[in-house]
C-alpha positions as CSV (number, residue, x, y, z in Angstrom):
1,M,0.0,0.0,0.0
2,K,1.2,3.5,-0.8
3,Y,0.2,5.1,2.5
4,V,0.8,2.4,5.1
5,K,4.0,1.0,6.5
6,D,4.3,-2.2,8.5
7,I,6.2,-2.5,11.8
8,H,9.1,-4.4,10.3
9,W,9.7,-1.4,7.9
10,L,9.7,0.9,10.9
11,K,11.9,-1.3,13.0
12,G,14.5,-1.3,10.2
13,N,14.3,2.5,9.6
14,I,13.6,4.0,13.0
15,D,17.2,5.1,13.7
16,K,17.5,7.0,10.4
17,A,17.7,10.8,10.9
18,H,15.1,11.5,8.2
19,V,12.4,9.3,9.9
20,K,10.1,10.8,12.6
21,V,7.5,8.9,14.5
22,L,4.3,10.5,15.8
23,D,2.2,9.0,18.5
24,C,-1.5,9.9,17.9
25,R,-3.2,7.8,20.5
26,F,-6.4,9.3,21.7
27,S,-9.8,8.4,23.4
28,L,-12.9,10.4,22.6
29,K,-14.3,9.2,25.9
30,N,-11.3,10.3,27.9
31,P,-9.3,13.0,26.1
32,I,-6.2,12.8,28.4
33,E,-5.9,9.0,28.0
34,G,-3.7,9.1,24.9
35,R,-1.2,11.5,26.5
36,K,-1.2,9.3,29.7
37,Q,-0.4,6.2,27.6
38,Y,2.4,8.1,25.8
39,A,3.9,9.1,29.2
40,V,4.0,5.4,30.3
41,E,5.4,4.0,27.0
42,H,5.7,4.8,23.3
43,I,7.7,3.8,20.3
44,P,11.3,5.1,20.8
45,G,11.7,8.7,19.5
46,A,8.0,9.3,19.0
47,V,6.5,12.7,19.6
48,Y,3.0,13.0,20.9
49,F,0.4,14.7,18.7
50,D,-2.9,15.3,20.5
51,L,-6.1,15.1,18.5
52,E,-7.7,18.0,20.2
53,K,-4.7,20.2,21.1
54,D,-2.6,19.7,18.0
55,L,-4.7,18.1,15.2
56,S,-7.8,20.2,15.7
57,G,-8.7,23.8,16.3
58,H,-11.0,25.4,18.9
59,I,-14.7,24.5,18.6
60,K,-16.9,27.3,17.4
61,K,-20.6,27.6,16.4
62,H,-19.7,26.1,13.0
63,G,-16.8,24.0,11.8
64,G,-17.6,20.8,13.6
65,R,-16.2,19.1,16.7
66,H,-12.7,18.7,15.3
67,P,-12.1,21.7,12.9
68,L,-8.8,22.3,11.2
69,P,-6.1,23.4,13.7
70,N,-4.8,26.9,13.7
71,M,-2.0,26.5,11.1
72,K,0.5,28.7,12.8
73,N,0.2,26.6,16.0
74,F,0.3,23.3,14.0
75,L,3.4,24.4,12.1
76,R,5.1,25.4,15.3
77,K,4.4,21.9,16.7
78,I,5.8,20.4,13.5
79,E,9.0,22.5,13.7
80,E,9.5,21.7,17.4
81,A,9.3,18.0,16.5
82,G,12.2,18.5,14.1
83,I,10.2,17.7,11.1
84,E,11.3,19.1,7.7
85,N,9.7,19.1,4.3
86,D,11.6,15.9,3.2
87,T,11.1,14.1,6.5
88,T,9.5,10.6,6.4
89,I,6.7,10.6,8.9
90,I,5.2,7.5,10.5
91,A,2.0,8.2,12.5
92,Y,0.5,5.6,14.8
93,D,-2.3,5.2,17.3
94,F,-3.3,2.1,19.3
95,N,-4.5,0.2,16.3
96,E,-7.6,2.0,15.2
97,G,-6.0,3.8,12.2
98,A,-8.4,6.8,12.5
99,Y,-6.4,9.1,14.8
100,A,-3.2,8.4,12.9
101,G,-5.2,8.8,9.8
102,R,-6.3,12.3,10.8
103,C,-2.6,13.2,11.3
104,W,-1.7,11.6,8.0
105,W,-4.4,13.7,6.2
106,L,-3.3,16.9,7.8
107,F,0.2,16.4,6.6
108,R,-1.2,15.7,3.1
109,Y,-3.1,18.9,3.4
110,L,0.2,20.7,4.1
111,G,1.6,19.1,0.9
112,H,3.9,16.7,2.7
113,K,4.8,13.7,0.5
114,N,6.4,11.1,2.7
115,V,3.8,10.5,5.4
116,Y,2.4,7.1,6.4
117,V,0.3,5.3,8.9
118,L,1.8,2.4,10.9
119,N,-0.3,-0.7,10.2
120,G,-1.5,-2.3,13.4
121,G,-0.3,0.6,15.5
122,I,1.6,0.3,18.7
123,K,-0.4,-2.8,19.5
124,A,1.3,-4.7,16.6
125,W,4.6,-3.2,17.6
126,K,4.4,-4.5,21.1
127,E,3.0,-7.9,20.1
128,A,6.1,-8.3,17.9
129,G,8.2,-7.9,21.0
130,F,9.7,-4.6,19.8
131,T,10.9,-2.2,22.5
132,T,9.1,0.9,23.9
133,D,10.3,3.6,26.3
134,S,9.0,6.6,28.2
135,I,11.7,9.1,27.1
136,V,10.2,12.3,25.8
137,P,12.6,13.2,22.9
138,T,13.8,16.7,22.0
139,Y,14.8,17.6,18.5
140,R,16.5,20.6,16.9
141,P,13.8,23.0,15.7
142,T,13.4,23.2,12.0
143,S,11.8,25.5,9.5
144,Y,8.9,24.0,7.7
145,K,7.3,25.5,4.6
146,P,3.8,24.2,3.8
147,S,2.3,24.0,0.3
148,F,-1.4,23.8,1.1
149,N,-3.4,21.3,-1.0
150,E,-6.9,22.8,-1.0
151,K,-8.0,20.1,-3.5
152,I,-8.5,17.6,-0.7
153,V,-10.7,19.8,1.4
154,S,-14.5,20.0,1.2
155,S,-17.0,22.3,3.0
156,Q,-20.7,22.4,3.7
157,E,-21.0,25.0,0.8
158,E,-19.6,22.4,-1.6
159,I,-21.9,19.7,-0.2
160,K,-24.9,22.0,-0.7
161,G,-23.8,22.8,-4.2
162,A,-23.6,19.0,-5.0
163,L,-27.1,18.5,-3.6
164,N,-28.4,21.2,-5.8
165,G,-26.9,19.5,-8.9
166,A,-24.0,21.8,-9.4
167,R,-21.7,18.8,-9.6
168,N,-22.0,15.1,-9.9
169,V,-20.4,14.0,-6.6
170,T,-20.5,10.8,-4.5
171,I,-20.9,11.6,-0.8
172,I,-19.8,8.9,1.6
173,D,-20.9,8.7,5.2
174,S,-18.1,6.8,7.1
175,R,-20.0,6.3,10.3
176,N,-21.6,3.0,11.4
177,K,-24.9,1.9,9.9
178,E,-27.0,2.8,13.0
179,R,-25.8,6.5,13.0
180,Y,-26.2,6.7,9.2
181,L,-29.8,5.4,9.4
182,G,-30.6,7.8,12.3
183,I,-31.4,4.9,14.6
184,E,-29.0,6.2,17.2
185,E,-27.0,9.4,17.6
186,P,-24.8,9.6,20.8
187,I,-23.1,12.9,20.0
188,D,-24.6,15.2,17.5
189,R,-27.9,17.0,18.1
190,I,-29.9,15.6,15.1
191,P,-29.8,11.9,14.0
192,G,-29.5,11.0,10.4
193,H,-27.2,11.7,7.5
194,I,-26.5,14.3,4.8
195,P,-29.2,13.8,2.0
196,G,-28.0,11.6,-0.8
197,A,-25.0,10.2,1.1
198,I,-24.2,6.5,0.8
199,N,-22.9,4.5,3.8
200,A,-19.5,2.9,3.8
201,P,-18.4,2.4,7.5
202,W,-14.7,3.1,7.9
203,T,-14.3,0.0,10.1
204,E,-15.0,-2.2,7.1
205,G,-11.6,-1.0,5.7
206,V,-9.6,-1.5,8.9
207,Q,-10.2,-4.9,10.4
208,G,-8.4,-6.2,13.4
209,G,-6.3,-3.1,13.5
210,Y,-4.9,-3.6,10.0
211,F,-5.9,-1.9,6.7
212,L,-7.3,-4.2,4.1
213,S,-5.1,-4.8,1.0
214,V,-5.4,-2.6,-2.1
215,E,-7.5,-5.3,-3.9
216,E,-9.9,-5.6,-0.9
217,Q,-10.3,-1.8,-0.8
218,K,-11.0,-1.8,-4.5
219,K,-13.8,-4.4,-3.9
220,R,-15.3,-2.1,-1.2
221,F,-15.8,0.7,-3.7
222,E,-16.2,-1.2,-7.0
223,H,-19.7,0.1,-7.4
224,L,-18.4,3.7,-7.7
225,N,-17.0,5.5,-10.7
226,K,-13.3,6.2,-10.1
227,N,-13.4,9.1,-12.5
228,E,-16.0,11.0,-10.5
229,P,-15.3,13.1,-7.4
230,V,-15.9,11.6,-3.9
231,I,-16.4,13.5,-0.6
232,V,-16.0,11.5,2.6
233,Y,-17.3,12.6,6.0
234,C,-18.0,11.1,9.4
235,G,-19.0,12.8,12.7
236,S,-16.2,15.3,13.0
237,G,-13.6,14.6,10.3
238,V,-11.5,11.9,12.1
239,T,-12.9,8.5,11.3
240,A,-13.5,9.4,7.7
241,T,-9.7,9.6,7.1
242,P,-9.2,5.8,6.8
243,N,-11.9,5.9,4.0
244,F,-10.1,8.8,2.4
245,M,-6.9,6.6,2.4
246,A,-8.7,3.6,1.2
247,L,-10.3,5.4,-1.8
248,E,-6.9,6.8,-2.9
249,E,-5.4,3.3,-2.5
250,A,-8.2,1.9,-4.6
251,G,-7.3,4.4,-7.4
252,F,-9.8,7.2,-7.0
253,Q,-8.2,10.5,-8.2
254,D,-10.5,13.2,-6.7
255,V,-11.2,12.5,-3.1
256,K,-12.0,15.2,-0.5
257,L,-12.6,15.2,3.2
258,Y,-15.4,17.3,4.6
259,V,-13.5,18.3,7.7
260,G,-16.4,19.6,9.7
261,S,-18.4,16.6,8.7
262,Y,-21.9,15.8,10.1
263,S,-21.3,17.9,13.3
264,D,-20.7,20.9,11.1
265,W,-23.6,20.1,8.7
266,V,-26.2,20.0,11.6
267,S,-24.8,23.2,13.1
268,Y,-26.7,25.1,10.3
269,E,-30.4,25.3,11.0
270,G,-31.4,25.2,7.3
271,N,-29.5,22.0,6.4
272,R,-31.7,19.0,5.8
273,V,-30.9,15.5,7.0
274,E,-32.2,12.1,5.9
275,K,-33.2,9.0,7.9
276,K,-33.7,5.6,6.5
277,S,-35.5,2.5,7.9
278,Q,-33.6,-0.8,7.9
């Protein structure tokens, strides 16, 4: 796969100066859990990137629960981690793939080329018997120059334009089936989904903590036209990122992430939602 590295690759390259490892473990139920886990043990040399403090911005009326971070702050964090434009970045979480996927997508948004997700996360690393430590590394600060790739970002305005027929776009809801159908909604104020969206739960592409192969990802989306644009969303722009990765691995050329996702969509009073019976 183009965007995923296995633990053996990392084991063989971890000591190389151009490789930086980012720990992205997080728990939506307990926001300090990931940082606590990092303090106890992490892959040697890893720098902690917090979903809410580093990979997201402050919550406002609109923009969703995990909006884009303030880019000045994000770039400062990158430079303090010793990351340069040609650095090879390996992001990992426990083994979900979604938190590391959010980090991966943000670096793609910055125009970074050599960024990957560790398949199986730290769980696979530890199960293989590879060492961890609790040392918080320090790196020589760098100067990082972004080249923002706005082509991979979507917004509620673009979604509304697609619904009005301005463009032929496939919209994919990456949440589980129950939330898509509107049967349950544990977080956002209105259950349902964006009108016209199809459901492809992100967990179908990451099983047992490992991303499915390219061929298996192609089978997941074989009913879609690779030549047409696709917009993925979830609840807040985090768990949709594994689907973004999977679509690009499957050969789709025009894939965007609706960063604000469903939590942004329902923050606008006039936006309709759909529900479906099973």
